[in-house]
C-alpha positions in Angstrom: 137.0 91.5 118.2 140.1 89.5 116.7 143.5 91.2 117.7 147.1 90.2 116.6 150.3 91.6 116.0 151.7 91.8 112.5 154.6 93.3 109.9 153.6 95.4 107.2 155.6 94.9 104.3 153.4 97.3 101.4 151.0 99.6 100.7 148.1 99.7 98.3 146.4 102.2 96.9 143.9 104.2 99.2 146.5 104.6 101.4 146.4 101.7 103.7 149.2 99.4 104.7 149.1 95.6 104.1 150.3 92.9 106.2 149.8 89.2 106.3 148.5 86.7 109.1 149.6 83.3 109.5 147.6 81.8 106.8 149.2 84.4 104.4 145.6 86.7 104.2 146.5 89.9 103.1 145.3 92.9 106.0 145.0 96.3 105.2 145.5 98.5 107.8 145.1 102.8 107.6 147.8 105.4 109.4 150.6 102.9 109.0 153.8 102.2 107.3 155.7 99.4 105.9 158.2 97.8 108.1 156.1 98.5 110.8 155.2 96.1 113.6 151.8 96.7 114.7 148.9 95.7 116.9 145.8 95.5 115.2 142.1 95.1 115.6 139.7 93.2 112.7 136.8 95.2 111.6 136.0 93.3 108.4 137.0 90.1 108.3 136.7 87.7 104.6 137.8 84.8 103.1 140.5 86.6 101.3 141.4 89.1 103.2 140.6 91.4 106.0 140.2 95.1 107.1 141.2 96.3 110.3 142.0 99.3 112.5 145.6 100.7 114.0 145.8 99.9 117.8 149.8 100.0 118.4 152.6 100.6 116.8 154.7 98.1 118.6 157.9 98.9 116.2 157.7 102.2 114.0 159.5 102.4 110.8 161.9 105.1 109.9 159.4 107.3 107.8 156.9 107.7 110.5 156.9 111.5 111.4 154.3 113.1 114.1 151.0 114.5 111.8 150.5 118.2 112.0 146.7 118.3 112.0 144.8 117.8 115.6 142.2 115.7 113.3 144.2 113.4 111.3 142.6 109.8 111.5 139.4 111.0 112.1 139.1 113.4 109.1 138.9 111.6 105.4 141.0 114.7 103.7 144.4 113.3 104.6 145.9 109.9 104.8 149.7 110.4 104.7 150.5 113.0 107.3 152.3 110.2 109.1 154.7 109.8 106.9 157.9 112.1 105.4 157.1 113.7 102.3 159.9 111.5 100.3 158.2 108.5 101.9 154.8 109.8 100.3 156.5 110.2 97.0 158.1 106.7 96.9 155.0 105.3 97.9 152.6 107.2 95.5 155.2 106.0 92.6 155.5 102.3 93.5 151.8 102.4 93.9 150.9 103.7 90.5 153.0 101.2 89.1 151.5 98.3 90.9 148.2 100.1 89.2 149.2 100.1 86.3 150.9 96.5 86.5 148.5 94.6 88.3 145.2 96.2 87.5 145.9 97.6 84.1 147.8 94.3 82.8 150.6 96.5 81.2 153.9 94.9 81.8 156.9 97.3 82.6 155.0 100.8 82.0 156.9 103.6 80.9 156.1 105.2 84.6 158.3 108.6 84.9 159.7 109.7 88.1 156.6 111.0 90.1 156.6 115.2 90.3 156.4 116.6 93.7 154.2 119.6 94.5 156.5 122.6 95.9 153.8 123.0 98.8 153.7 119.8 101.2 151.0 121.6 103.3 149.0 125.0 102.7 148.5 124.3 99.1 144.8 124.0 98.8 142.2 126.3 97.7 139.0 124.7 98.4 137.0 122.8 101.1 133.8 121.6 101.6 132.1 121.6 104.8 129.0 120.5 106.0 126.2 121.3 109.0 127.1 119.8 112.5 124.5 118.2 114.3 125.4 120.2 117.6 126.0 123.4 115.5 129.0 125.0 113.1 130.4 123.6 110.3 132.5 120.7 109.8 134.2 117.6 107.8 133.2 114.3 106.9 134.8 111.3 108.7 134.3 108.2 106.9 135.8 106.2 109.6 133.4 107.3 112.0 130.3 108.2 110.0 129.9 111.3 111.1 130.3 115.3 110.3 132.4 116.5 113.0 133.7 120.3 113.9 136.7 121.2 112.4 139.0 123.6 114.2 142.0 123.6 111.5 143.1 122.1 108.7 146.9 122.5 107.7 146.2 121.8 103.5 144.4 124.6 103.4 145.7 128.1 102.2 146.2 130.0 105.1 142.9 132.2 104.4 141.0 129.2 104.4 142.2 128.3 107.7 141.2 131.2 109.4 137.5 130.8 107.8 137.0 127.3 109.6 136.6 129.2 113.1 135.3 132.7 111.2 132.7 131.4 109.2 129.3 130.8 110.8 126.0 130.3 108.8 122.5 129.7 110.2 120.6 128.1 107.1 119.0 124.6 108.2 118.0 123.3 104.4 122.1 123.5 103.4 123.1 120.3 102.4 126.8 121.4 101.9 129.2 124.7 102.1 132.1 124.8 99.3 134.6 127.5 100.1 136.9 128.8 96.8 140.1 131.1 97.3 141.2 133.0 94.2 144.7 134.4 93.8 143.9 137.8 95.6 142.4 135.6 98.6 138.8 136.6 97.5 136.8 133.8 98.9 133.7 132.8 97.0 131.1 130.4 99.0 129.1 128.4 97.2 125.9 127.0 98.9 124.0 123.6 97.9 120.6 123.6 99.7 117.5 121.7 99.5 115.2 124.3 98.5 116.3 125.9 94.7 114.5 129.2 96.0 117.7 131.3 96.8 118.1 132.2 100.6 118.4 135.8 101.9 121.6 136.2 103.4 123.8 139.0 104.9 127.4 138.5 105.4 129.3 140.7 107.8 133.2 140.1 106.0 134.4 140.6 102.3 132.6 137.2 100.4 131.1 136.1 97.5 128.4 133.7 98.0 126.2 131.9 95.1 123.9 129.0 95.3 124.9 125.8 93.4 121.7 124.2 91.6 121.2 120.3 90.8 122.7 120.6 87.3 125.9 122.1 88.5 125.0 125.6 87.6 124.9 128.6 89.9 123.5 131.9 90.8 125.2 135.0 92.5 123.5 135.8 95.7 126.4 138.3 96.7 129.3 139.9 95.3 130.7 138.6 91.9 129.6 135.0 91.0 133.2 133.6 89.8 137.0 133.8 91.5 139.9 134.9 89.2 142.9 132.5 89.2 146.1 132.8 87.1 147.8 129.5 85.4 150.7 130.1 83.7 150.4 133.7 83.7 146.9 134.1 82.2 143.8 135.0 84.4 140.7 132.6 84.5 137.5 133.6 85.9 136.0 130.0 87.6 132.1 130.3 88.3 131.2 128.3 91.7 129.7 125.1 90.1 132.4 124.5 87.6 135.3 121.8 88.1 138.6 122.6 89.0 141.9 120.8 90.4 142.8 121.5 94.2 145.0 124.3 93.6 146.6 126.5 90.7 149.8 124.8 91.0 147.9 121.0 90.5 146.6 123.0 87.4 149.8 124.2 85.9 151.4 120.9 86.9 148.9 119.3 84.8 149.7 121.4 82.2 153.1 120.9 81.8 152.5 117.1 81.8 150.3 117.1 79.1 152.2 119.7 76.9 155.2 117.4 77.5 153.8 114.1 76.5 151.2 115.2 74.0 153.8 115.5 71.0 151.1 118.4 69.5 152.1 119.6 66.1 151.2 123.0 64.7 148.9 121.5 62.2 147.0 119.3 64.8 143.7 119.4 65.8 143.4 118.3 69.3 139.9 117.2 70.8 139.6 117.9 74.4 137.1 116.4 77.2 136.2 118.2 79.4 137.1 122.1 78.8 135.9 123.1 82.3 137.1 127.2 82.2 139.7 126.5 79.7 143.0 126.3 81.6 144.2 123.2 80.0 142.3 124.4 76.7 144.4 127.7 76.2 147.8 125.6 76.4 146.3 123.4 73.8 145.4 125.9 71.4 149.3 127.8 71.6 151.0 124.5 70.5 148.1 122.9 67.9 145.9 124.3 65.0 142.6 124.1 66.1 140.7 122.8 69.8 137.6 120.9 70.0 136.6 121.4 73.6 133.5 119.8 74.9 132.1 120.7 77.6 128.6 119.6 79.5 128.3 122.4 81.9 126.5 125.7 81.0 128.6 127.7 83.4 131.8 126.3 82.6 131.3 126.9 78.9 130.4 130.5 79.7 133.8 130.7 81.9 135.7 129.2 78.7 134.3 131.1 76.4 134.6 134.5 78.1 138.5 133.4 79.3 139.7 132.6 75.8 137.9 135.2 73.9 141.1 136.3 72.1 141.8 132.6 70.9 140.0 132.3 67.4 141.2 128.9 67.1 138.8 126.9 69.7 135.3 125.3 68.9 133.4 124.7 71.6 130.6 121.9 72.1 128.0 122.1 74.9 126.7 119.0 75.4 127.3 115.3 77.0 129.5 112.8 75.5 126.6 110.9 74.8 125.0 113.7 72.7 128.3 115.4 71.7 130.6 112.5 70.5 127.6 110.7 68.9 127.5 113.4 66.2 131.3 114.4 65.7 132.2 113.1 62.7 135.7 115.0 62.6 138.5 112.8 63.4 141.1 114.6 65.3 144.9 113.7 65.6 144.9 113.3 69.7 141.9 113.5 72.1 142.1 114.4 75.3 140.1 113.4 78.7 140.9 114.7 82.0 138.0 114.2 84.6 137.2 112.1 87.5 135.6 108.9 86.3 136.6 106.0 83.9 135.6 106.7 80.1 132.0 106.5 79.3 130.8 104.2 77.1 130.1 107.0 74.9 133.5 107.8 75.0 134.7 104.4 73.7 132.6 104.0 71.5 134.0 107.3 69.8 137.4 106.0 70.0 136.9 102.7 68.7 135.0 104.7 65.5 137.3 107.7 64.8 140.8 106.2 66.3 142.8 109.2 66.9 146.2 108.6 66.9 146.8 109.4 70.1 145.0 109.7 73.3 145.9 111.6 76.5 144.7 110.8 79.9 144.3 112.8 83.0 143.0 111.4 85.7 143.5 109.5 89.2 145.8 106.8 88.7 143.4 104.0 89.7 140.4 105.4 86.8 143.0 104.9 84.4 144.3 101.4 85.7 140.9 100.4 85.4 140.7 102.0 81.8 143.9 100.6 80.4 142.3 96.7 79.9 139.6 98.8 77.7 141.9 100.3 75.9 143.9 97.8 75.1 141.0 95.7 73.5 140.2 99.3 71.0 144.1 98.6 70.0 145.5 101.6 72.4 149.0 101.0 74.3 150.4 103.0 76.9 153.9 104.8 75.4 154.6 106.9 78.7 153.2 108.3 82.1 153.9 110.7 84.5 152.6 110.7 88.0 151.7 114.2 89.5 151.5 114.7 93.6 148.8 116.7 93.0 147.6 116.5 96.6 149.9 116.1 99.1 149.1 114.3 102.2 146.7 112.1 100.7 147.1 109.3 98.6 145.3 110.7 95.6 147.8 110.0 92.6 147.1 112.2 89.4 148.3 110.4 86.3 148.8 111.9 83.0 149.5 109.0 80.3 149.7 109.2 76.7 148.1 106.2 74.6 149.1 105.1 70.8 147.0 103.7 68.3 149.0 100.5 67.3 146.8 98.7 64.9 
C-alpha cells in the first residue's frame, strides 16, 4: 500500500483530520490533529479523496495528549482522546459551522458558542456489549471489523466500569446486551436475543434484567422493568427499550437549550416528536398552554403517561409520524423534533401543510445539515443554533436549533 508524509490542516465531521497530497487531493486520517506532520498508509484510494491509517506522528501538535483508554484506536466509541478537551470544543464548534455552511448551504449561520459537558470522562450511563468469539463480552471495533473483549472504558460511570469485568453471561442466542445506570447506581440490563422466548436466568448481584423485543418493547425478567433518573429535579421512570440520551446531564443540556431558543409563550400549543419518556415534554408543559406529544413506542408512551400524570395540558398520540401526522389537523405554534435521523417524508409533508411559525430541531449536526436545504425549500430559515458537547471524547455534536417560517 502507498505510504506518504503529509501535513494536516483541518478536521472533518466524523473525527478525521484532513491533509492533502502533492496533487491537492484530500486525505482523511483518524487519530491525528490539525497542525501535525504525519506518516500514513492509504487504505482507500479514490480519484477525489483518500482514506489513510496513521503510522507515525512525525511532528505532534500542541493539542495532542495521551489517551486515557487502553482500547483507544481500536474501540469505536471514542475518537478524540488524543486531543485536549479545549481542542475538542474548538474542533466541534468549527465542524458544526462547516456542516451548516458547506452541507446545509447556510451562509454565516447564527451559531452560539458550544456548551461544554461538566464531565469529560465517567459521564456515560449506558453501554452496549456483544458476545466475543473467544468468550465474554466486548465492544464492536469498526476499524478491525470484529468484537473485542473490553477491559476498561473511562467514559462510563464508575459502576458500569466495574461491571465490565464483573459481568459474565452464558446465553448463546444473545445478539447484544445493553447496561443502563440509574441515579442510585441501580443497574438495568436489557437483552436482545434471537429467540423471542424469554430465557431462564439467575443473577448473583443486585440487577434488573429485561428482554427487548424487535418492536423495542420490553418484558421484565428479573427485578424492576425500569430505571429511575432525575432530570431538572423531576424523577422519570425509563423502560429498557425506550430511547434516552447518553446521560441525564445530556438530557438537561438539551432541555436548557430548547427552552432558551424556542421562545415559548404561555398561550402556545407545541407539537413534540418524539416524546420518549417525557423528560423534555415536562419542561415544555411548564412553559406553554398545551403539548401534543407523538411517540411510536408503546413502552415510551406508558413511561410518559406515568411520569407526567400530574400535568393536565399534555395530549399523547401513540403511533408513527406517518400515521399520526397525516391525521393531525391542529396547527401548533411550534414543532419540536428530537430524534437521531433526518426529517421523514411524513414530517416534511406535515410541515409544508401546517407551517408552524417555529421549528426546533434536536439532533446530530450532520443530520441537521442535510435537512437544511429541504427546510429552505419549505420556507424555513435558521434563526439560531446551539452546539452541545453531550458526548466528550467523541466526534458527536448535538445541535439544538430554531427555524422560522419566512413566507
